[in-house]
VEXTOR-832065 format. One line per field, with one value per residue: residue number from 0; residue in three letters; x, y, z of N, C-alpha, C in turn. Coordinates in pm, 1 decimal, padded with zeros to 6 digits, always signed. Layout:
% residues N
resi <- NUM ...
resn <- ALA ...
nc1 <- X ...
nc2 <- Y ...
nc3 <- Z ...
cac1 <- X ...
cac2 <- Y ...
cac3 <- Z ...
cc1 <- X ...
cc2 <- Y ...
cc3 <- Z ...
//
This chain:
% residues 83
resi <- 0 1 2 3 4 5 6 7 8 9 10 11 12 13 14 15 16 17 18 19 20 21 22 23 24 25 26 27 28 29 30 31 32 33 34 35 36 37 38 39 40 41 42 43 44 45 46 47 48 49 50 51 52 53 54 55 56 57 58 59 60 61 62 63 64 65 66 67 68 69 70 71 72 73 74 75 76 77 78 79 80 81 82
resn <- UNK UNK UNK UNK UNK UNK UNK UNK UNK UNK UNK UNK UNK UNK UNK UNK UNK UNK UNK UNK UNK UNK UNK UNK UNK UNK UNK UNK UNK UNK UNK UNK UNK UNK UNK UNK UNK UNK UNK UNK UNK UNK UNK UNK UNK UNK UNK UNK UNK UNK UNK UNK UNK UNK UNK UNK UNK UNK UNK UNK UNK UNK UNK UNK UNK UNK UNK UNK UNK UNK UNK UNK UNK UNK UNK UNK UNK UNK UNK UNK UNK UNK UNK
nc1 <- +02605.2 +02292.8 +02113.5 +01925.8 +02030.5 +02275.5 +02186.3 +02064.6 +02287.9 +02438.6 +02265.0 +02272.0 +02533.6 +02552.2 +02425.2 +02432.5 +02519.1 +02820.3 +02835.8 +02602.2 +02647.1 +02871.2 +02778.2 +02528.9 +02606.7 +02826.2 +02696.8 +02523.9 +02708.9 +02831.6 +02618.7 +02400.8 +02406.9 +02331.5 +02078.8 +01729.6 +01464.2 +01248.2 +01373.3 +01549.4 +01364.3 +01267.2 +01499.3 +01538.1 +01307.1 +01367.5 +01575.7 +01441.5 +01390.6 +01485.7 +01828.1 +01918.7 +01712.7 +01727.7 +01986.2 +01952.9 +01762.8 +01908.0 +02111.6 +01971.9 +01863.2 +01622.9 +01292.4 +01228.7 +01020.7 +00723.8 +00692.0 +00952.7 +01075.3 +01217.2 +01376.7 +01584.4 +01651.6 +01744.2 +01969.5 +02116.3 +02168.1 +02323.6 +02537.6 +02636.1 +02727.9 +02938.3 +03127.6
nc2 <- +03782.1 +03738.7 +03759.7 +03549.0 +03362.1 +03308.5 +03184.6 +02955.8 +02838.1 +02778.7 +02588.2 +02389.5 +02307.0 +02197.3 +01941.3 +01698.8 +01456.6 +01357.3 +01307.0 +01428.4 +01691.2 +01753.9 +01720.2 +01871.7 +02112.3 +02180.8 +02208.3 +02422.5 +02626.5 +02651.6 +02693.2 +02837.5 +03128.2 +03166.1 +03066.8 +03103.6 +03288.6 +03116.5 +02868.3 +02872.5 +02857.4 +02598.6 +02447.7 +02508.9 +02392.0 +02127.8 +02090.7 +02045.0 +01780.3 +01441.9 +01351.6 +01096.3 +01014.7 +01218.3 +01172.4 +00911.8 +00960.8 +01130.1 +00959.6 +00783.2 +00558.1 +00542.0 +00632.7 +00970.7 +01185.4 +01340.6 +01612.6 +01696.7 +01646.8 +01819.0 +02097.4 +02180.0 +01951.3 +01802.8 +01954.9 +01910.8 +01635.9 +01639.2 +01791.7 +01619.6 +01409.9 +01535.1 +01576.2
nc3 <- -00976.0 -00835.1 -00516.6 -00494.7 -00678.4 -00553.9 -00321.2 -00429.2 -00548.7 -00318.2 -00197.3 -00394.5 -00376.2 -00125.3 -00059.1 +00076.2 -00013.0 -00163.6 -00441.0 -00542.8 -00458.4 -00611.9 -00877.6 -00897.6 -00779.2 -00940.4 -01186.4 -01124.6 -01070.8 -01321.0 -01503.9 -01396.6 -01413.1 -01678.2 -01714.6 -01781.3 -01612.9 -01577.0 -01609.1 -01392.3 -01185.5 -01233.0 -01184.9 -00916.1 -00808.6 -00861.0 -00681.8 -00449.7 -00438.9 -00349.7 -00318.7 -00409.7 -00582.0 -00778.2 -00883.1 -00985.6 -01185.9 -01355.5 -01433.5 -01583.1 -01471.9 -01353.0 -01441.4 -01538.1 -01359.7 -01489.2 -01414.4 -01382.0 -01615.8 -01828.5 -02001.7 -01830.9 -01689.5 -01905.6 -01967.3 -01733.6 -01757.1 -01987.4 -01889.8 -01688.7 -01848.9 -01969.0 -01774.7
cac1 <- +02509.0 +02204.4 +02096.4 +01855.7 +02124.5 +02372.8 +02117.2 +02049.2 +02422.4 +02471.7 +02183.3 +02319.4 +02665.0 +02543.0 +02313.0 +02442.4 +02598.8 +02930.0 +02803.3 +02503.8 +02715.0 +02960.2 +02701.7 +02435.2 +02684.8 +02902.7 +02600.1 +02478.1 +02819.7 +02857.3 +02504.1 +02298.9 +02400.1 +02276.8 +01942.9 +01619.1 +01391.2 +01169.3 +01465.9 +01596.1 +01254.4 +01264.6 +01615.0 +01511.3 +01209.1 +01439.3 +01655.4 +01353.5 +01382.6 +01587.0 +01950.8 +01924.5 +01619.8 +01783.8 +02099.0 +01900.2 +01699.7 +02013.5 +02185.8 +01882.9 +01831.7 +01483.5 +01224.8 +01215.2 +00879.7 +00681.2 +00713.6 +01095.4 +01125.2 +01217.7 +01505.9 +01687.8 +01696.3 +01825.0 +02098.9 +02187.1 +02217.2 +02433.4 +02647.8 +02690.0 +02801.4 +03056.6 +03230.1
cac2 <- +03683.5 +03800.4 +03688.5 +03422.2 +03270.7 +03267.9 +03089.7 +02831.9 +02780.8 +02719.0 +02466.9 +02289.1 +02260.8 +02140.1 +01850.2 +01590.3 +01349.4 +01413.8 +01297.6 +01531.7 +01820.4 +01774.9 +01734.3 +01984.1 +02232.9 +02213.2 +02257.9 +02555.9 +02721.4 +02670.9 +02727.4 +02920.2 +03264.9 +03171.6 +03013.7 +03199.9 +03291.3 +02993.0 +02756.7 +02880.3 +02804.8 +02453.3 +02393.2 +02522.7 +02288.2 +02000.6 +02083.0 +01999.8 +01634.7 +01359.7 +01335.2 +00964.7 +01017.8 +01305.5 +01103.1 +00800.2 +01018.0 +01181.5 +00845.0 +00702.5 +00433.3 +00552.0 +00730.5 +01106.8 +01223.8 +01440.8 +01750.2 +01728.5 +01609.9 +01946.4 +02135.7 +02188.3 +01813.5 +01767.2 +02021.3 +01837.8 +01509.5 +01677.3 +01834.3 +01497.7 +01334.6 +01610.8 +01578.5
cac3 <- -00930.3 -00736.4 -00389.5 -00520.0 -00741.6 -00452.1 -00233.0 -00505.3 -00561.6 -00188.7 -00181.9 -00489.7 -00331.2 +00009.3 -00069.8 +00172.9 -00073.5 -00243.2 -00583.5 -00573.5 -00442.5 -00727.2 -01000.3 -00893.2 -00752.7 -01061.1 -01284.7 -01082.6 -01089.5 -01463.6 -01588.6 -01332.9 -01465.5 -01815.0 -01717.6 -01776.9 -01486.4 -01572.3 -01589.6 -01253.9 -01103.2 -01252.1 -01114.4 -00773.4 -00773.9 -00863.1 -00559.8 -00341.6 -00446.4 -00283.5 -00397.5 -00474.0 -00695.2 -00882.9 -00946.6 -01065.1 -01306.2 -01443.5 -01486.1 -01664.9 -01402.5 -01310.9 -01528.7 -01487.1 -01346.6 -01587.3 -01368.9 -01389.2 -01748.4 -01900.1 -02059.4 -01727.9 -01667.4 -02022.5 -01950.2 -01627.6 -01815.0 -02077.9 -01802.9 -01626.5 -01950.6 -02007.5 -01668.8
cc1 <- +02423.6 +02186.7 +02028.2 +01951.3 +02230.0 +02311.9 +02102.7 +02184.8 +02464.8 +02395.3 +02232.9 +02452.6 +02663.0 +02422.3 +02315.2 +02514.7 +02702.1 +02897.6 +02705.4 +02564.7 +02796.8 +02880.4 +02613.2 +02506.9 +02764.9 +02813.7 +02557.5 +02587.1 +02840.0 +02739.8 +02402.3 +02293.5 +02335.6 +02133.6 +01840.8 +01551.9 +01311.1 +01258.0 +01522.5 +01489.8 +01246.5 +01381.5 +01592.4 +01409.0 +01275.6 +01521.0 +01572.4 +01347.1 +01499.9 +01707.3 +01954.5 +01832.8 +01676.3 +01895.7 +02052.5 +01833.1 +01806.8 +02092.1 +02100.4 +01844.1 +01688.5 +01416.5 +01211.3 +01065.8 +00845.8 +00710.8 +00860.4 +01157.2 +01115.9 +01360.0 +01617.0 +01740.8 +01783.5 +01963.1 +02181.8 +02246.1 +02335.1 +02557.4 +02716.2 +02774.1 +02930.1 +03165.5 +03288.8
cc2 <- +03748.3 +03710.3 +03553.8 +03320.2 +03221.8 +03164.4 +02954.2 +02762.5 +02713.6 +02588.4 +02355.5 +02228.5 +02190.1 +02047.7 +01741.0 +01468.9 +01412.6 +01414.4 +01407.4 +01670.6 +01853.1 +01801.5 +01858.9 +02115.5 +02276.8 +02268.9 +02399.9 +02659.8 +02754.6 +02731.7 +02823.4 +03062.4 +03275.5 +03119.5 +03126.0 +03194.3 +03162.4 +02871.1 +02755.5 +02823.4 +02653.1 +02387.6 +02398.8 +02418.3 +02150.8 +01981.7 +02041.2 +01847.3 +01569.1 +01341.6 +01204.3 +00962.0 +01100.3 +01233.8 +00985.8 +00850.0 +01060.8 +01067.5 +00755.5 +00570.5 +00429.2 +00655.4 +00866.9 +01139.2 +01337.4 +01583.3 +01790.6 +01690.9 +01732.7 +01979.7 +02146.2 +02048.6 +01767.5 +01831.2 +01954.3 +01707.4 +01536.4 +01716.6 +01713.4 +01418.3 +01403.5 +01609.7 +01440.9
cc3 <- -00820.3 -00614.0 -00410.4 -00580.6 -00642.0 -00357.5 -00301.5 -00520.0 -00431.1 -00169.9 -00273.1 -00445.8 -00196.7 +00018.6 +00036.8 +00118.7 -00166.2 -00393.1 -00624.9 -00560.4 -00566.6 -00854.4 -00998.8 -00866.3 -00873.1 -01171.0 -01250.0 -01106.0 -01236.6 -01539.1 -01529.2 -01389.6 -01604.4 -01824.5 -01715.0 -01639.8 -01469.4 -01546.0 -01448.2 -01160.9 -01114.2 -01179.1 -00963.9 -00726.9 -00770.9 -00735.2 -00438.3 -00333.6 -00373.6 -00375.4 -00474.9 -00595.6 -00810.2 -00957.2 -01032.0 -01192.8 -01405.8 -01506.8 -01575.3 -01602.1 -01349.4 -01401.0 -01459.8 -01476.1 -01443.5 -01542.7 -01367.3 -01524.1 -01839.0 -01943.9 -01953.8 -01695.7 -01784.4 -02013.3 -01841.0 -01678.6 -01907.0 -01996.0 -01739.7 -01725.8 -01992.5 -01899.5 -01645.6
//
């Protein structure tokens, strides 16, 4: 894992809410090494958003904004449903 991936993994694991830490951190640990450069950039952009918003999007309780409605979000939803 390179320095950028380690930084992203740390950010995903230290969100501020336990639910987001578990979901985003678990996803990053499991999937980050297999994501393309473009997908890593999309995940990193998603980490800029508020935890509550991210969790509501993933749970389907709020519509996903167009700029985050992509394959990484689909993988996050799939990951959430698998845990």
